N, C-alpha and C positions, 0 to 999 in steps of 0.2 A: 917581469913586472913585480911579482910577489917577493922576489929576492931583495927588492929595495925597501922592504918594511923596516921602519925604525930610523930611516935616514931623513935628513931635513927636506930632501926633494922626493920623498916617498909618494907613490901615487895617491891621488885623492879618492874619496869614496865614489865620486862621479866617474873617474877614470876606470876604477875597478868594475863598476856596474856596466859601463859601456863595453868593456872587454869580456866580462863573464856573464852578463845578463843579470836578471833579477834574482836576488837571494831567496832561498827557501824559508829562512827564518831571519827576521830583522829585529834588533833590539836597540833602542836609543836610550841612553842614560846620561843625563847631564851633558858634559862636553865630550862624550864618547859614543861610539856605536859598535855593535857586533853584528856581523853578517855570517850566516852559515849556509853553505852550499852542500846539498846532499847529492852526491854523484853515485855512479854505479859501484865503484870500487873504493871510494873514499868519501870522507866528509871533510870539509875545509872550513875552519873557523878563522875569520878575519876580524881583527880588532883595530879600531880607528880612534885616534885622539885628535883634538883640535890643535892647530898650530897657532902662531901669533896672530894670524888673520882670520881665525875661526874656521879655516878650511879643515875638514876631517881628513887626516892623512893616515895611511896604513902604518900602524905601529907594530903589529905582530901578525904572523900567519902560522896556523897550526893544522897540519893534516892529521887525520886519524882514519883507522880502518872502519868500514861500514858494518862489518859483522864480526861477532866474537870469534877469535881464533885465526882471523886473517892477519897476515903480516902488515905491519905499519908501513904505509906508503911514504915515499919521500915527498917533500914539498914540490919538487919538479914533476914527479908522476902525477900528483893531484892537480897541479896547475895545467898540465897538458890535457888531462881529462876535462877539467873545468872549461878550458878554452874551446874544446871540441863540442861542447853541448849546445 
């Protein structure tokens, strides 16, 4: 799902929230939104922008390590962890 970020048929915010659950941090700014999921081994920042029909679609997905010094997880590793929560 997250691999479709930036495509015209990218998942909507509702699709992502159905699959991953409620985000830990939500920020809405104008025609965009940012969702952050804090997981055990990674944090996942998802950025959404409005399409022509004003549906918020996943534009970017950024994984990061949760703790200093830990290796950067891949998007796939973080997505698996988010799906299992």
